[in-house]
Every structure is written in C-alpha cells, then in structure tokens.
C-alpha positions in Angstrom: 0.1 -0.1 0.0 1.6 3.4 -1.0 2.3 5.8 2.0 2.1 9.1 0.2 -0.5 10.7 -2.1 0.6 12.1 -5.4 -0.1 15.8 -3.6 2.6 14.6 -1.1 0.4 14.3 2.0 1.3 11.3 4.1 -1.5 8.7 4.0 -3.5 7.2 6.6 -3.4 3.4 7.0 -6.2 1.5 5.3 -7.8 5.1 4.0 -9.9 5.0 0.9 -9.5 8.9 0.2 -6.7 11.2 0.5 -7.4 13.5 3.6 -5.8 16.5 2.0 -7.0 16.5 -1.7 -9.7 13.7 -1.6 -8.2 11.6 -4.4 -9.4 8.0 -4.3 -6.7 5.6 -3.3 -8.3 2.5 -4.7 -11.5 1.2 -6.4 -14.3 0.0 -3.9 -16.9 -2.5 -4.5 -19.6 -2.8 -2.2 -20.3 -6.2 -0.7 -23.4 -8.5 -2.2 -26.3 -8.5 -0.1 -26.6 -12.3 1.1 -29.9 -12.0 1.3 -30.4 -10.7 -2.3 -28.0 -13.1 -3.6 -29.9 -16.0 -2.0 -33.2 -15.1 -3.2 -34.6 -17.0 -6.0 -35.6 -15.3 -9.2 -39.0 -15.6 -9.9 -40.3 -16.4 -13.5 -42.5 -13.6 -14.7 -46.2 -14.5 -14.5 -48.0 -15.7 -17.6 -50.6 -13.5 -18.9 -54.2 -14.9 -18.1 -55.9 -16.3 -21.1 -58.4 -14.2 -22.9 -62.1 -14.0 -21.9 -64.7 -15.5 -24.1 -66.6 -12.6 -25.2 -66.9 -10.2 -28.2 -63.6 -8.5 -27.5 -61.9 -11.6 -28.3 -61.2 -11.7 -32.0 -60.5 -15.4 -32.2 -63.5 -16.3 -30.5 -65.8 -13.8 -32.8 -64.3 -15.3 -36.0 -64.7 -18.7 -34.8 -68.6 -18.2 -33.7 -69.3 -16.2 -37.2 -67.8 -19.2 -39.2 -69.7 -21.8 -37.2 -72.7 -19.5 -37.5 -72.2 -19.3 -41.4 -72.1 -23.0 -41.9 -74.9 -23.8 -39.5 -77.2 -21.2 -41.3 -76.7 -23.1 -44.6 -77.0 -26.4 -43.3 -80.2 -26.1 -41.3 -81.7 -24.5 -44.3 -81.5 -27.3 -46.6 -84.9 -28.7 -47.5 -85.9 -31.7 -46.0 -89.4 -33.5 -45.2 -91.2 -31.8 -42.2 -90.3 -34.5 -39.3 -86.6 -35.1 -40.4 -85.9 -31.4 -40.8 -87.0 -30.7 -37.0 -84.5 -33.7 -35.9 -81.9 -32.4 -38.1 -82.1 -29.0 -37.0 -82.0 -29.7 -33.2 -79.3 -32.0 -33.6 -77.0 -29.8 -35.8 -77.6 -26.8 -33.4 -76.6 -28.7 -30.5 -73.3 -29.8 -32.3 -72.8 -26.3 -33.5 -71.6 -25.3 -30.1 -69.5 -28.3 -29.8 -67.9 -27.4 -33.1 -67.2 -23.8 -31.9 -65.3 -25.0 -28.8 -63.4 -27.3 -30.9 -62.4 -25.3 -33.3 -61.4 -22.5 -30.7 -59.3 -24.8 -28.5 -57.6 -26.0 -31.8 -56.6 -22.4 -32.9 -55.5 -21.1 -29.1 -54.7 -24.3 -27.4 -56.7 -22.9 -24.5 -58.6 -25.4 -22.5 -62.2 -24.0 -21.9 -64.4 -24.8 -18.8 -67.8 -25.8 -19.2 -68.8 -22.0 -18.6 -66.6 -21.0 -21.2 -67.7 -23.4 -23.6 -71.4 -22.3 -23.0 -70.4 -18.7 -23.8 -68.5 -19.8 -27.0 -71.5 -21.7 -28.1 -74.0 -18.7 -27.2 -71.9 -16.2 -29.3 -72.2 -18.9 -32.3 -75.8 -19.2 -31.5 -76.2 -15.7 -31.6 -74.5 -14.9 -35.0 -76.7 -17.7 -36.4 -79.9 -15.9 -35.3 -78.5 -12.7 -36.9 -77.8 -14.4 -40.2 -80.9 -16.6 -40.2 -83.2 -13.4 -39.3 -81.6 -11.7 -42.3 -82.3 -14.9 -44.7 -85.6 -15.0 -43.1 -86.6 -11.2 -43.9 -85.2 -11.1 -47.4 -87.2 -14.5 -48.2 -90.4 -12.9 -47.0 -89.7 -9.7 -49.0 -88.9 -11.6 -52.0 -92.1 -14.1 -51.7 -94.6 -11.1 -51.0 -93.3 -9.3 -54.3 -93.7 -12.6 -56.4 -97.2 -13.8 -54.7 -99.0 -14.0 -51.7 -97.4 -15.8 -48.4 -100.3 -17.9 -47.9 -100.1 -19.3 -51.5 -96.3 -19.9 -51.1 -96.6 -21.6 -47.5 -99.6 -23.9 -48.7 -97.3 -25.4 -51.5 -94.3 -25.6 -49.1 -96.2 -27.5 -46.3 -97.8 -29.7 -48.9 -94.5 -30.6 -50.4 -92.9 -31.4 -47.1 -95.7 -33.7 -46.2 -97.6 -31.8 -43.5 -99.7 -34.2 -41.5 -103.6 -34.4 -42.3 -104.7 -33.1 -38.6 -102.8 -29.9 -39.1 -105.3 -27.1 -39.8 -103.0 -25.6 -42.7 -105.8 -23.4 -43.7 -106.5 -21.5 -40.6 -102.9 -21.0 -40.2 -102.4 -19.4 -43.8 -105.6 -17.2 -43.4 -103.3 -15.5 -40.7 -101.0 -14.6 -43.3 -103.4 -12.8 -45.2 -104.2 -10.3 -42.3 -101.4 -7.8 -41.3 -102.1 -8.3 -37.7 -101.9 -12.1 -37.9 -98.8 -11.8 -40.1 -97.1 -9.5 -37.6 -98.0 -12.1 -34.7 -96.5 -14.9 -36.7 -93.3 -13.1 -37.5 -92.9 -12.3 -34.0 -93.6 -15.5 -32.6 -91.4 -16.9 -35.2 -88.3 -14.6 -34.3 -89.1 -15.4 -30.7 -88.8 -19.5 -31.3 -85.9 -18.8 -33.6 -84.1 -16.8 -31.0 -84.7 -19.7 -28.1 -83.6 -22.5 -30.5 -80.6 -20.8 -32.1 -79.2 -19.7 -29.0 -79.9 -22.1 -26.3 -78.9 -25.4 -28.2 -75.5 -24.2 -29.2 -75.0 -22.7 -25.5 -75.7 -26.5 -24.3 -73.4 -27.9 -26.9 -70.8 -25.7 -26.1 -70.7 -26.9 -22.3 -71.2 -30.4 -23.3 -68.1 -29.9 -26.0 -65.6 -28.3 -23.0 -66.5 -31.4 -21.0 -65.8 -33.9 -23.4 -62.6 -32.2 -24.7 -61.4 -31.5 -21.2 -57.9 -32.8 -21.0 -56.8 -34.8 -17.8 
C-alpha cells in the first residue's frame, strides 16, 4: 500500500481517500447483499387467457364461421319431421364445433362455462344471419305472390300431417295483424332455438374435450 499521495500528503493506513486532496486511493466495490444473492429469481407471471366475449377476436371469428355453416345446413330442404330432428341435432353440435375449433386455434382449455359462452356467441351469430335470410325471403315472396300460397305449397311438399289445420294458419298470413304476430312468434322461437341449443352444445363440448 502506498504511503504518500500524489499531492505529497502522508496517507493514513487503510484510508480510502486522501485526507488532503480527496483523491480515491483504490476502487471500492460494495459487498453483495447475501439475502438478495440467495433469493431465487421468480419467473414472470404468464398473462391470463383471454375471456370468451366479443372483444376476443378469435372467439368472434370462430363463432361467425360456425354460424355461417349452421345457417346453410339448417336451411337445406327436408321432410318436415326429419327437418326438425336435423335442425335440433345440428344446432347442438354447432356449439360443440365452436369449442373444438377455438381450442384448436388457441390451445386454450375451456371450462364448461366458457364453452357455453362460446356456443352462445355462435348461436347469436346464427340468429342474426337467419333473421336476415328470413326477412329477405319474406320480402322476395311477397313481391312475387302471396305468403299464404307459398307456404301452402311448401307444407304440402314437405308432407304436412292431415290433422294440421293448414288453412287456419294460412288465413293469418292474409291479415296484417296475423302476419305480424306470426313473424314475431317465429323470431322468438328462432332466438330460443338458435341460442339455447348451441349454448348447451358448447358446455358439453368443453367437458368432453377436457384434458386430464
């Protein structure tokens, strides 16, 4: 250790600075905190998976694509009894399909509640698409012929049961109040079918596809 500073002053033993000019005599490194050194480094917390709602773009795209396919499939012409079974079955399956496609795209495991929300979103899109198609169809038919005549031919082609009072139903279409009531009831029934069944299918799909 040097005894004199460059300024000529005699240094105090083990001094870190010259008492005369203040020049540091050696570099000093602070000791490492043993508590901080021994503390384990925690990995950064992973971001929580996105919620299933209309702010989730992947959920919206998946629900809309499933809804498009559902709207086309359930509108295929079939006999009356088979058409009802086909529609109920496919609407339930559409919720399952929405959950499957979403999990495959994101790798996120959905709970039964999230699966139900995914199915409900797909059903809501199906209702919107079906309502637009239904409105466009009614307008197109009303311009060419009467709705009563159109539905009479359609019910006959689909094999309506003999005990169904077709004429009484069709008479409602000839009156504005009856037509409005029938359309309103049809929309309510469509909303219930197109949202409740996919919601049920989505919850079932999340449980079936649940990984151990």
